[in-house]
N, C-alpha and C positions, 0 to 999 in steps of 0.2 A: 445468224446461223444458230441452230438448236443443238442442245446437248443430247446426244443419242442415249446417254445413260438415263436422263430424265424421261425420254420417250419410252424406253424399256420398262422403267419402273412405274410410269403413270400414263399408260396408253389411253385410257378413257378420258382422263383430264386433258391430254394433248389433243385428242380428236374433238372433244367438246369445245375447246378454245378455238380450234380451226372452224368448227361449225358456226361459231358466232361471227366469223368473218366470211361466211358463205363459201368456205373451202371444203373439199371432200376429205373424208378421214384418210389419214396416211400412215398411222402408226404401224399397222400390220405390214405394209410394204417396207417401211424403214427398218422394222425389227427383223424382217426376213433377210434384207440385205446385210444388216449388221451381223446376224447369226451366220450367214454364209461366209462373210469376211472373217469372223472369229474362228469359224470351223476350219477354213483354209489355213489360217495362221497356226492354229493348234496342230493340225495334221502335218504342216511343214516342220514345226518344231519337233514332233515325234519322228518324222522321217530324218531330220538332221541328227537326232540322238541315235537312231538306228545306223545311220551312215558312220557316225563317229565310232560307235561300238564295232561295226564291221571293219572299219579301216584299222582300228587298233588290233583286232584279232587277225586280220590279214597280215599285218606286220609281224605278229608273233608266229604265224604259220610259216611265213617265209624264212624267218630266222631259224626255225627248227627244221627246215627242209621239207615241210609238208606242202608240196606244190599243188596237190589236188585241192586241199582245203583253201590254199591261197587263191587259186583261180576262182573257186566258188565264191569266196568272200569278196574278191575284187569285182566280180560280176554283180554281187549284191550292193557294193558301194556305188557302182555305176548306175544301177537301177534306182537307188535311193537318190542319187544326184539329179537324175532326170525327173523323178517324182517331186523333189524339192522345188525345182525350177517351175514345174507345172503348177504346183500349189501356190507358189509365190506370185505367179502371174494371175492366178485366180483371185488371190487375196487383194492384189493391186487393182484388178478390174472391179471387184466388189466394193473396195474402198472408194474408188473413183465414182462409181455409180451412186453410192451412198452420199458422198459429198456433193455430187452434182444435184441430187434430189433435194438435199438439205438446203442448198443455196437458193432454191426456187420457192421455198416455203416462207410465207410472211411471218413476222413476229406475232407472238400470241398477245392478245389484248389484255391490258390490266383489268383486274376484277371490277373496278368502278367505271370502266368505259361503258357508256350507254349503248344498248343494242339498237341497230337501225340499218336501213338499206342504203341510204344516201344522205347528202348534206341537209336535206329537209328535216331529218330526224336528229340533227346535232342538238345538244343540250346547252341552252344559254345559261351562263354562270352569273354574269354581272354586266352592268352598263356603267359608263361614266359620261358625265356631261349631258348636254342636250343639243339636238340639231339646231343649226342657226335658222332664224326666221327671215324670210325675204318678202318684200312687197312687190316682187316680180317673179317670173318663172325662172328658176335657176337653170343655168346652162351646164352642159358637160365641158370638161376642161378645154377641149380643142376648139370650142366655139366661143370662149371668152375672149374678147378683143385683146386685152393686154397679154394674154397667153398665146393666142394664135399667131401673133407676130413672131414669136420665137420658136414655133414648131414647124419644121420643114419636112413633112412626110414625103413630098414629091422627090426631093433630092435624095432622101434616105432610100427610097424605092429605086431610084435611078442607079444609085451606087451599089446597093446591096440586095434589093428585092423588097418584097412586102414585109411588114412588121419590123421596120427599121425607121429611125427618125434622127434628124439632126436638130439639136437644140442650139439656139443662138442668143447672144447678148445677155440680157438680164436673166432670162430663163435658164441658160446654161450656168450662169453664176449661182443662181438659187439652187439648182440641182447639186452643184459642187458643195455649196455651203451646207446643205442638209446632211450630206455624208460626213462632213467635218464635225458638225454639231452632234451627230449620233456617236461617232467614235470618241470625241472628247468627253461626252457624258458617260459612256461606258467605262472609259479609263479613269476619269477623275471621281465619278460618283458611284460607279457600280463595281469597281474592283477588277476589271478585266485587263489583261495584258494585250496590247495591240500587236498584231502580227501583220506583216506584208508577205503574202504567199503567192506561189505560182498559180496561174490559171490553166496551165497545161500539166496534166498528171499522167502517170503510168497507169496501165489498165488495171493492175492489181489494187490500186488505190480506189478505183471505182467499185471493184468487187468488195473491198473491205467495208465501205459504208453502205453497200446494198443498192447502188445505182445499177449495177449489173448483177444478174443478166436481165432483169425484168424491164429496166428503163433505158436500155441501149438505144431504142428507136427515138427517144426523146432528147438525146444528147448528140453532140457533134464529135465524131472521131476523125483524127488526122490521118494522113497517109502513112505515117510511121507507127500507127497503132496506139499512140497516145490520145488523150481525150481533153477537150475543153471542159472546164468545170461547170456543172449546172448550178452550183453553189459552192462557196468556199468551205462549207461543211466538210467536203471531201478532203481538202488539203489540211484544214485545221485538225480534224479528228485523227487523220492518219499520222500526225506528229507522234502519236502514242503507239503506232503500229509496231509490233515486234519488240516492244519494250517491257521490262519488268521494273516498275518504279516503287520506291518506298511509300508505304501508306501515309507517312507523315508529310510527304510532298504534295499530296492531293488535298483539295481539288485543283486541277488545272482549269483556269478560266481564260479563254482566248476570244478576241474579236478581230475581225478583219473586214476592210472595205475592198471589194473586188468587183470586177466585171464578171458577169455570169452569162452563160450561153445555153439556150434550150431551143430545140427544134420545134417544140409545141406540136409534135405529132399527135393526132387525135383531137386537136383543138380547132380544126378547120371550121370557119364560120363563127367562132366565138370571139367576141370583143375585138372585132376587126377595125373598128373606128377608134382613133386616138392612140395613146401609148400605154394602155392598161396591160396589154399582153404582147411583149416584144421578144424577138429572138436574142437580142443582146440588151442586158440591163445591168443595173448596179444594185448591190445589196450590202448592208452591214450585217455580218453573221456573228452570232454568239455560239461558242462551243464550250461545254464543260465535260471534264473527265473526273469521275469521283468514285468513291467506294459505294457498294450497293446500298448500305443502310441510309445513305444521304441523298440518294437520287431523287426521291419524291420531293423532298424539301428543295432540292436544287432546281427542279422543274418549276416549282412555284416561285422561287426567287427569280429565275430567268424571265418568267412571264411578267412579273412585276417590273423588271428592268425595261421590257419592251413597252408595257403599258405606260410607264413613267414618261417615256419619250413623247407619246401621244398627248399626255396630259400637259407636258411642257409646251407642246405645240397647239394646245387648246382645241384638240380634235375629238369630237364625239366618237365613242367606240363601244363595242360590246365584245365580251370574251365568251367563247363557246368551247365545250368539250366535244371533240369529234366522236361520232358514233362509229360502231364497228365497220359499217359499210363505207365510211369516208376516210378511214384510218389509212395512213401511208404504209407502205410495205415494211419498213424497218422500225416503225414506231409501236411502242406498247400503249402509249397514251399521248394525245396531242391536244393542246389548247390553241385554238385559232383566235387571233385578235382581228376583228373586222372593223374597219373605219367607215364612218358615214360619208357617202358621196351624194350630195344634194342633186347634182346634175342627173344622176341615175335614179335617185330616190330609193337607194338601198345601201345596205352594208356590204363592203367588199373586203376580202382577206388582205391584210397588210403584214401579218406575221403569223408564223406557225412555230410553236415551241413544243418539241417532242422529247420524250424520254425513251431511249431504246433498250434500257436494261443492259444485259451483256451480249445482246444480239450482234452488234457491230464488233464488239471486242473479241468475240470468238472468231469472227471472219478475219480480223486483222491481228489476232494473237496479241492483244494489249492486256497486260496483267499488272498486279501490284503485289508486293510482299507484305503480308500482315505485320503490324507492329509487334504483336505478341509471338511472332515466329510462325512456323508452319509453311505449307506449300503455297506458291504463288496462286492468286485467284484472279478471275477476270474483273476488270473495271466495269463501271457503267458509264455510258456516253449519252450526252444530251446535246441538242442543237436547236437554234431558234433564230429567226430573223429579227434584227434589231436596228433598223427596219428595212423593208424594201424601199429604196430611195425614190424610184420613179413613181410608185404608188403614193408615197408620202407627198411628193410634189403635186400629184393630181388632187389629193385630198385638200391640200392647202389652197390650191387655186379654186376649187369648187366651193369650199366652205367660206373662203374670204372674198368671193366675188361681189362686186357692186353693180348696180343697174347700169352705170355708164361704161362698163367694161373694165374698170380698174379692179385691183385685188388688194385687200388689206392682208398684211403678212403678220405672222405671230411675233410677239414681243421677244420671245426667246432667241430669235435670230438677229436681233438688233446688233449685238457685238460683232457679228460676222458680216453685216451689211452697212457698216458705218452709220448705223442709226436710221437707215432708209427702210421704212416698213410699208411702202406702198408701191405696187406695180401699176403704172399709169395705163390708160387705154391704149397708148402708143407702144407699150411694152418696155418702158424705162423704169428704173428704180428711182423713186422720188421720196 
């Protein structure tokens, strides 16, 4: 959510930033609504002062027996009361209209975000490692013999519909082990506090992190009005909602492994084969809450935490800065980490690390009290995948595949697999 005072004071800058995101200019509309709201509030305060004065004078007139003056003043008090009610309704309506519009406007891009229309214009920042070399045509994950044994798309579809899968045996274990490896690394090496969070949240929590109103069609709502989380960013970030914390207690660094749920509306026909794009999936999420001056450094730190996991898993990746046309609704700047998938012959997103500035904090009223005193200020919030568990599993299967259908597993998982670092063609850990 945007600061209306900033819009009033910097209308050209505000509209210019929206233009970079291919959004129409909105400062004039916002300023007009704000002016109407403030005008109604000011007139209501004037009418209240008039009512108070007339009420006081009416009491004096009655006390002195001047009934004519008393009746005139009483009528003036009544008229003022009606006018106050009308003006307060107008102010409330204008405030609601202003807030409703502000809630639909995306975050303004950081100055160093590259301009562009879509993902093809994202800017590559760096690469790590090299793609594996094969003396055979590499397969997609669901065609690798050792993996296919543990992937049951037919039963998943029978039970829940398309874009669901049942993992079995060694593949289910490997999926579980990956999430444990990620959380353990974040806690022991990266300084995050592990959280176990609900996957059902109240509607205001979805508004707070910006999933609503824009992305309601891409999430699942329950019959009681609550929502299934599309990512634990929603529950982790909202821990700070409505709070005023001491500056010295920041940053908060949280991570959580949860189920995530997305309807994938608008993704019809995309990645329908395999488990790359599912309605139900698991992710380890990182969230940071910090003071504004530290948020840029915090985003770089978070990105390195996610990259470090891929390096431990010996997976070739690249990091890109999303252009304005590919930037998410609530993000000021996003670094996507894309892992190499040999079966597809392309990089695919496995993590997005975003800084939101005070955009989410204003929506959820999350503030801190400066150490040197003064009024509370809005915190900055950041979020990032560390990592998407299913996509990491896909990457390991495709990068480690052998010609006989077996899969070599990363050495970093050895402690979690009792030293067994091979998935046999029959789907067993050996």
